[in-house]
N, C-alpha and C positions, 0 to 999 in steps of 0.2 A: 206386409201389410196384415193386420189381425182383425178379422169379423166372425159374424157366427157362422156355423155349418148351415149349410144348405142342402135342400133336397137333391141337387147336381152333385155333391159332394161323395155321395155314398159310394161308390166303387173305391175312390182314392182313399177314404176315411177307414174302408174295411182292409185296405193293404197296409195303412199305417197302424191300425188297432192291431194287426195280426203280428206286425212286427214288433209292436210292444209287447204283446203277449209273450212271442217266442224269447223277448230278452228276459223275461220272468220265467221263463220254461213252463208256460200255461198255455193251455188250449182249451176252448169253449165252444160249444156245439153252435151251429148255423143259427139256431132258435133265439139263443143269447144274444147274437150280433143283431138279428132283427128286432129283439126287445128293447135293447141297448138303443139302436138307432131310432126306434120309434120315441123313445123317451126323449131322446137327445132333441127330436124334431118337435115334440110336443113342447119342451121347454119349461115344464110346470116344475119340476123336481129335479131332472139331470139335465146340466146346460154344457153346450160346448163352444168352443172358439177354434178357429181356423187360422192357421199361420200360412201366407201365401207369398210366393216368392216368383215373380214374372205369371203372375195369375194361377199357377200352379199350387194345389194343396202339399204342404211339405211339413206340415206338424198339426199337432191337434192337441187339445187339453179337454178334460172333463172335469165338471165340479157340481157340487149341490149344495145348498143351504140346509141348515138344520137347526132344530131347537136344542139348548143347553140349559141344564139346571143351575147354571153359574152366571148367567145373563139372561135379562128379558130381549136381549137383541139376538137376532140370528147369528149362527158362525158359519163360516164356509170351508168344506174339505175339498180341496183340490186333490180328484181321484186318480187322475190319469194324465200323464204330459209326456209327447213324443214329438221327437224332430228327426225328420229323415237324416240318417248319417252324412248325407251329401251337402248339407247346408248347416252341420253343427258347427257350433264357433261363431257363428255369425250374428248372435244375440237374439236368435229367435225363440230359443226356449226362456230367457228373461223376459221377451215382450210376451211370450202367453201367460207367464205368472203375472206380469204387471197387469195384463187384461183383466184375470181373474180378480186380481187385488182393487182393480177400479170398480167393477162391478160388485165387490164385496162392500166396499164403501159407499156407493149410489145406494145399496141396500140396508144400509146401516148397521152392517155387521160388526162385531165387535172384535172379531178374531178369523183368522185364516191359516190352515195349519196342511200339511201333507206328510207322507210318509215315502221312504225309499229303503231299499235295502243297504246294510250297512257295506256290503262290496261294490255299490254303484259310486266308485271314486269318482268319474267324471262328473256325473250329475250333481255329486254332494259339493263338488269345487263351487259351480254356479249357486246352491242351496245356501253353502255357508257365507256367500258374498251377499245374497238378497235377504236371509233370513235367520233368526237365533234357533239353534238347535236347544230343544227343551229338555232333553236330557231322559225323556220317558224313552221305555222300552214296551214294544207291542207285545200282547200275547193273544192266541186263539184261543178259544175253548171250543173241544170238537161237538159238534152237534150231529 
């Protein structure tokens, strides 16, 4: 089942987001977890869905709407997606992506996109079935 994250999800969300960040060899301070969680609960800029299996939170996704110079409607960036390894391969990742797609359509968005690392072969198999690879390569300018 897919639904919005709720206040009661905070402990398990923290575990899942930590595992997601670990996968990408990233660590964030506790203050960032608090800030992100607060933004998810406000739901005005950053949004989140929960994947539940037998009432337990087993997957998360975070997404946001933003303006684009190429369209007058918003576009959607699916920022984070993580499914507990114990339930991978059961369609949960697809359901989370589709839930974000539904939210994007409801909001009148014209495009939905996400990124992953080139070595994330398992996720890319799913992504290649659901979406078209745009061919873009991402660069980050140091600030």
